[in-house]
SEVEXKOL-409761 format. One record per residue (C-alpha): residue number from 1; residue in one letter; x, y, z. Coordinates in nm, 4 decimals, decimal comma, always signed. Example, Ala and Ser with C-alpha at 12.3 -4.5 7.8 and 13.67 -1.06 7.14 Angstrom:
% residues 2
ATOM_num_residu_X_Y_Z
ATOM_1_A_+1,2300_-0,4500_+0,7800
ATOM_2_S_+1,3670_-0,1060_+0,7140
This chain:
% residues 246
ATOM_num_residu_X_Y_Z
ATOM_1_M_-0,0049_-0,0030_+0,0028
ATOM_2_I_+0,2902_+0,1856_+0,0821
ATOM_3_D_+0,4294_+0,1942_-0,2766
ATOM_4_R_+0,1002_+0,2475_-0,4119
ATOM_5_L_+0,1169_+0,5853_-0,2479
ATOM_6_Q_+0,4612_+0,6534_-0,4211
ATOM_7_S_+0,3085_+0,5871_-0,6954
ATOM_8_Q_+0,0190_+0,8144_-0,6784
ATOM_9_M_+0,2394_+1,0659_-0,5948
ATOM_10_Q_+0,5077_+1,0522_-0,8182
ATOM_11_A_+0,2089_+1,0880_-1,0857
ATOM_12_M_+0,0991_+1,3891_-0,9445
ATOM_13_Q_+0,4494_+1,4888_-0,9592
ATOM_14_M_+0,4964_+1,4244_-1,3360
ATOM_15_L_+0,1219_+1,5921_-1,3632
ATOM_16_S_+0,2588_+1,9306_-1,2036
ATOM_17_R_+0,5154_+1,9549_-1,3682
ATOM_18_A_+0,3641_+1,8737_-1,7066
ATOM_19_Q_+0,0691_+2,1622_-1,6293
ATOM_20_E_+0,4110_+2,4366_-1,5740
ATOM_21_V_+0,5613_+2,3241_-1,9656
ATOM_22_T_+0,1750_+2,3618_-2,0617
ATOM_23_A_+0,1328_+2,6842_-1,8900
ATOM_24_N_+0,4908_+2,8349_-1,9934
ATOM_25_N_+0,3821_+2,7349_-2,3897
ATOM_26_L_+0,0560_+2,9498_-2,3286
ATOM_27_A_+0,2081_+3,2639_-2,2275
ATOM_28_N_+0,4585_+3,2760_-2,4830
ATOM_29_L_+0,1726_+3,2488_-2,7210
ATOM_30_N_+0,2701_+3,5319_-2,8873
ATOM_31_T_+0,6262_+3,5247_-2,8338
ATOM_32_P_+0,8221_+3,5768_-3,2123
ATOM_33_G_+1,0232_+3,2765_-3,2817
ATOM_34_F_+0,9389_+3,0791_-2,9477
ATOM_35_K_+0,9866_+2,7071_-2,9701
ATOM_36_A_+0,7126_+2,5184_-2,7596
ATOM_37_D_+0,8330_+2,2569_-2,5170
ATOM_38_K_+0,7312_+1,9018_-2,4988
ATOM_39_L_+0,6884_+1,6215_-2,2694
ATOM_40_F_+0,7291_+1,2765_-2,2512
ATOM_41_H_+0,8011_+0,9884_-2,0324
ATOM_42_R_+1,0735_+0,7263_-2,0151
ATOM_43_I_+1,1144_+0,4270_-1,7916
ATOM_44_L_+1,4216_+0,3698_-1,6578
ATOM_45_T_+1,5799_+0,1008_-1,4907
ATOM_46_E_+1,8284_+0,0664_-1,2283
ATOM_47_Q_+2,0002_-0,1724_-0,9373
ATOM_48_I_+1,9028_-0,1222_-0,6139
ATOM_49_D_+2,0505_-0,3559_-0,3277
ATOM_50_G_+2,0633_-0,6361_-0,5768
ATOM_51_E_+1,7091_-0,5657_-0,7849
ATOM_52_Q_+1,6243_-0,3938_-1,0630
ATOM_53_V_+1,3793_-0,1077_-0,9766
ATOM_54_S_+1,2019_+0,0833_-1,2705
ATOM_55_R_+1,0966_+0,4392_-1,2460
ATOM_56_T_+0,9325_+0,6882_-1,5047
ATOM_57_V_+1,0990_+0,9797_-1,5114
ATOM_58_P_+0,9606_+1,3196_-1,6991
ATOM_59_M_+1,1283_+1,4137_-2,0202
ATOM_60_Q_+1,1445_+1,7633_-2,1510
ATOM_61_H_+1,2606_+1,8314_-2,4972
ATOM_62_I_+1,2073_+2,1212_-2,7424
ATOM_63_S_+0,9946_+2,0908_-3,0811
ATOM_64_L_+1,1886_+2,2604_-3,3535
ATOM_65_A_+0,8399_+2,2933_-3,5951
ATOM_66_Q_+0,8415_+2,5550_-3,8559
ATOM_67_G_+0,5816_+2,8629_-3,7097
ATOM_68_E_+0,3603_+3,0869_-3,8977
ATOM_69_L_+0,5261_+3,3397_-4,0955
ATOM_70_E_+0,3494_+3,6625_-3,9987
ATOM_71_P_+0,3636_+3,9472_-4,3092
ATOM_72_T_+0,5035_+4,2719_-4,1334
ATOM_73_G_+0,6711_+4,4491_-4,4378
ATOM_74_G_+0,9127_+4,5741_-4,1935
ATOM_75_T_+1,2475_+4,6154_-4,3970
ATOM_76_F_+1,4408_+4,4937_-4,0750
ATOM_77_D_+1,2532_+4,2034_-4,0035
ATOM_78_F_+1,3256_+3,8401_-4,1070
ATOM_79_A_+1,1904_+3,4877_-4,0571
ATOM_80_I_+1,3669_+3,2048_-4,1210
ATOM_81_V_+1,2607_+2,8782_-4,3303
ATOM_82_G_+1,4264_+2,5614_-4,2603
ATOM_83_S_+1,5934_+2,4626_-3,9388
ATOM_84_G_+1,8356_+2,7595_-3,9050
ATOM_85_F_+1,8904_+3,0013_-3,6349
ATOM_86_F_+2,0068_+3,3821_-3,6554
ATOM_87_V_+2,3038_+3,4289_-3,4087
ATOM_88_V_+2,3003_+3,7089_-3,1586
ATOM_89_E_+2,5865_+3,8170_-2,9482
ATOM_90_D_+2,4285_+3,9513_-2,5899
ATOM_91_D_+2,6175_+4,0209_-2,2555
ATOM_92_G_+2,9289_+3,8545_-2,4462
ATOM_93_Q_+2,7641_+3,5352_-2,5629
ATOM_94_S_+2,6693_+3,4313_-2,8321
ATOM_95_N_+2,3200_+3,2888_-2,8733
ATOM_96_L_+2,0893_+3,1438_-3,1321
ATOM_97_T_+1,6985_+3,2867_-3,1841
ATOM_98_R_+1,4488_+3,2276_-3,4301
ATOM_99_N_+1,2871_+3,6102_-3,3277
ATOM_100_G_+1,4038_+3,7512_-3,6048
ATOM_101_R_+1,2239_+4,1137_-3,5158
ATOM_102_F_+1,5165_+4,3400_-3,5708
ATOM_103_Q_+1,5996_+4,7296_-3,5949
ATOM_104_L_+1,9041_+4,9673_-3,6702
ATOM_105_D_+2,0273_+5,1978_-3,3678
ATOM_106_S_+2,1276_+5,5324_-3,3961
ATOM_107_D_+2,4909_+5,3970_-3,4126
ATOM_108_G_+2,3880_+5,1707_-3,7454
ATOM_109_Y_+2,4110_+4,8210_-3,5260
ATOM_110_L_+2,1239_+4,5369_-3,6357
ATOM_111_R_+1,9846_+4,4868_-3,3116
ATOM_112_N_+1,7258_+4,2624_-3,1555
ATOM_113_D_+1,4455_+4,3773_-2,8975
ATOM_114_R_+1,7048_+4,2907_-2,6406
ATOM_115_G_+1,9444_+4,4870_-2,7363
ATOM_116_G_+2,1723_+4,2227_-2,8957
ATOM_117_Y_+2,3826_+4,2066_-3,1577
ATOM_118_V_+2,2755_+4,0404_-3,4612
ATOM_119_M_+2,6105_+3,8684_-3,6194
ATOM_120_G_+2,7150_+3,8406_-3,9779
ATOM_121_Q_+2,9871_+3,6600_-4,1463
ATOM_122_S_+3,2192_+3,9754_-4,0569
ATOM_123_G_+3,0907_+3,9972_-3,6938
ATOM_124_R_+2,8793_+4,2436_-3,5779
ATOM_125_I_+2,6606_+4,3504_-3,8400
ATOM_126_Y_+2,7320_+4,7467_-3,9156
ATOM_127_I_+2,5593_+4,9381_-4,1762
ATOM_128_P_+2,5752_+5,3203_-4,0823
ATOM_129_E_+2,5698_+5,3989_-4,4219
ATOM_130_F_+2,2004_+5,3552_-4,4222
ATOM_131_F_+2,0639_+5,6693_-4,2840
ATOM_132_H_+2,2531_+5,8760_-4,5144
ATOM_133_A_+2,2544_+5,6826_-4,8221
ATOM_134_T_+1,9604_+5,7271_-5,1405
ATOM_135_D_+1,8669_+5,5231_-5,4027
ATOM_136_R_+1,8805_+5,7381_-5,7641
ATOM_137_E_+1,5433_+5,5958_-5,8569
ATOM_138_H_+1,3311_+5,6046_-5,5712
ATOM_139_G_+1,5176_+5,8694_-5,3782
ATOM_140_E_+1,5813_+5,6614_-5,0237
ATOM_141_A_+1,7696_+5,4475_-4,9012
ATOM_142_R_+1,7141_+5,0152_-5,0449
ATOM_143_L_+1,8021_+4,7553_-4,8169
ATOM_144_E_+1,7580_+4,4208_-4,9254
ATOM_145_V_+1,8088_+4,0845_-4,7967
ATOM_146_A_+1,8384_+3,7674_-4,9996
ATOM_147_K_+1,7383_+3,3984_-4,9521
ATOM_148_D_+2,0686_+3,3226_-4,8405
ATOM_149_G_+2,0753_+3,6115_-4,5795
ATOM_150_T_+2,3496_+3,8800_-4,8294
ATOM_151_I_+2,2047_+4,1990_-4,7247
ATOM_152_R_+2,2569_+4,4708_-4,9945
ATOM_153_L_+2,2106_+4,8393_-4,9454
ATOM_154_N_+2,1209_+5,0293_-5,2915
ATOM_155_D_+2,2887_+4,6646_-5,4604
ATOM_156_E_+2,5891_+4,7050_-5,2727
ATOM_157_V_+2,7084_+4,3962_-5,0161
ATOM_158_Y_+2,7292_+4,4463_-4,7025
ATOM_159_D_+2,7419_+4,1543_-4,4963
ATOM_160_R_+2,5631_+3,8196_-4,4832
ATOM_161_L_+2,3228_+3,7310_-4,2044
ATOM_162_K_+2,4513_+3,4166_-4,0183
ATOM_163_V_+2,2630_+3,1568_-3,9877
ATOM_164_V_+2,3446_+2,8240_-3,8280
ATOM_165_R_+2,1929_+2,5214_-3,6855
ATOM_166_P_+2,3217_+2,2391_-3,4377
ATOM_167_E_+2,4719_+1,9338_-3,5553
ATOM_168_N_+2,2278_+1,7527_-3,3276
ATOM_169_P_+1,8871_+1,9393_-3,2359
ATOM_170_S_+1,8399_+1,7264_-2,9314
ATOM_171_T_+2,1425_+1,9218_-2,7678
ATOM_172_L_+1,9499_+2,2362_-2,7933
ATOM_173_E_+1,9359_+2,4342_-2,4418
ATOM_174_R_+1,6860_+2,7304_-2,3571
ATOM_175_R_+1,8140_+2,9936_-2,2081
ATOM_176_G_+1,5208_+3,2145_-2,1567
ATOM_177_N_+1,1825_+3,2246_-2,3953
ATOM_178_A_+1,4478_+3,4173_-2,6715
ATOM_179_Y_+1,6982_+3,2415_-2,6780
ATOM_180_F_+1,9257_+2,8717_-2,7597
ATOM_181_T_+2,2510_+2,7668_-2,6749
ATOM_182_V_+2,4497_+2,4399_-2,7436
ATOM_183_P_+2,7496_+2,2888_-2,5261
ATOM_184_G_+2,9890_+2,3453_-2,7416
ATOM_185_T_+3,0685_+2,6003_-3,0405
ATOM_186_S_+3,1804_+2,2686_-3,2102
ATOM_187_L_+2,8264_+2,1691_-3,2341
ATOM_188_I_+2,7166_+2,4475_-3,4628
ATOM_189_Q_+2,7402_+2,4503_-3,8224
ATOM_190_Q_+2,6664_+2,7367_-4,1358
ATOM_191_D_+2,3367_+2,6367_-4,2563
ATOM_192_P_+2,2966_+2,6786_-4,6084
ATOM_193_E_+1,9914_+2,5200_-4,6464
ATOM_194_S_+1,7446_+2,7535_-4,4360
ATOM_195_E_+1,6162_+3,0549_-4,6378
ATOM_196_V_+1,6002_+3,4059_-4,5010
ATOM_197_V_+1,2270_+3,5710_-4,5851
ATOM_198_Q_+1,2704_+3,9504_-4,5502
ATOM_199_G_+0,9795_+4,1462_-4,4163
ATOM_200_F_+0,7953_+3,8282_-4,1967
ATOM_201_F_+0,8319_+3,6967_-3,9002
ATOM_202_E_+0,7843_+3,3651_-3,7312
ATOM_203_K_+0,5211_+3,3428_-3,4549
ATOM_204_G_+0,5656_+3,0720_-3,1994
ATOM_205_N_+0,4786_+2,7407_-3,3076
ATOM_206_V_+0,2255_+2,6725_-2,9719
ATOM_207_Q_-0,0985_+2,5257_-3,0707
ATOM_208_S_-0,3269_+2,6926_-2,8280
ATOM_209_L_-0,6012_+2,4529_-2,8939
ATOM_210_S_-0,4202_+2,1352_-2,8206
ATOM_211_E_-0,1903_+2,3015_-2,5306
ATOM_212_M_-0,5666_+2,3868_-2,3596
ATOM_213_T_-0,6832_+2,0449_-2,3943
ATOM_214_D_-0,3848_+1,9359_-2,2413
ATOM_215_M_-0,3951_+2,1500_-1,9711
ATOM_216_I_-0,7663_+2,0118_-1,9511
ATOM_217_K_-0,6615_+1,6665_-1,9416
ATOM_218_N_-0,3381_+1,6925_-1,6761
ATOM_219_M_-0,6122_+1,8874_-1,4041
ATOM_220_Q_-0,8509_+1,6017_-1,4842
ATOM_221_M_-0,6147_+1,3251_-1,4102
ATOM_222_F_-0,4773_+1,5076_-1,1221
ATOM_223_E_-0,7679_+1,5668_-0,9395
ATOM_224_T_-0,8254_+1,1637_-1,0218
ATOM_225_Q_-0,4911_+1,0989_-0,8728
ATOM_226_Q_-0,5970_+1,3039_-0,5385
ATOM_227_R_-0,9014_+1,1045_-0,4699
ATOM_228_A_-0,7152_+0,7676_-0,5366
ATOM_229_M_-0,4282_+0,9298_-0,3087
ATOM_230_R_-0,7261_+1,0104_-0,0411
ATOM_231_T_-0,8907_+0,6390_-0,1114
ATOM_232_T_-0,5390_+0,4405_-0,0544
ATOM_233_D_-0,4699_+0,7019_+0,2382
ATOM_234_E_-0,7979_+0,5847_+0,4313
ATOM_235_M_-0,7565_+0,2298_+0,3607
ATOM_236_L_-0,3925_+0,2487_+0,5347
ATOM_237_S_-0,5224_+0,4061_+0,8106
ATOM_238_Q_-0,8046_+0,1488_+0,8449
ATOM_239_A_-0,5423_-0,1215_+0,8611
ATOM_240_T_-0,3297_+0,0699_+1,1106
ATOM_241_S_-0,6284_+0,0448_+1,3419
ATOM_242_A_-0,7139_-0,2535_+1,3128
ATOM_243_L_-0,3684_-0,4153_+1,3726
ATOM_244_G_-0,3554_-0,1652_+1,6541
ATOM_245_R_-0,6346_-0,3865_+1,8398
ATOM_246_F_-0,3932_-0,6987_+1,8197
């Protein structure tokens, strides 16, 4: 009966963790480039006092499914079609992100909404000429970004967006809701297959209906386990009282 209580408690802990993951996904429903977390369970077997003991362990992974592209027409809004990531330098650290809503600061550096520097093949992307450049035909600066990330100002090449991908996507680690990282730069490689689309940004890949359904199911299963635990506790109390009479 003690084993039953332990099993029910473990189930409640896993359901509580699943609810936390679902709640975080829903909270980031409108976060550009957000990738949802998914929870699954793995059965691990280990030797304890010479006996094989199996236990269920909750595991978490990041869903890298493509999010919907939202058109903005913005010069510095970019989306990636494929498995690649933009590289952003923030607080001296190199981060990966799918959020391509960038802007040019007053000094001419391309930055994200957190103030991080967007990286190109030559380092930080720097286009100060944008503010005073004019196009002979249209009278204003014309900045275009090709599918391979090449940045042109009035047809002159300035840099190319650095788009990379991890060799093993399962090694991706979340750093807040905006960034990802991998344990070791050797695990990152250039991604020539992904395409950059200008004037769009990628919406989060959270499926709101599915997440709400999961949340309701988790609540129902948690309540079921609570009732089962109370029943088990009552049975244990009755058994203890009966034994006390002898």
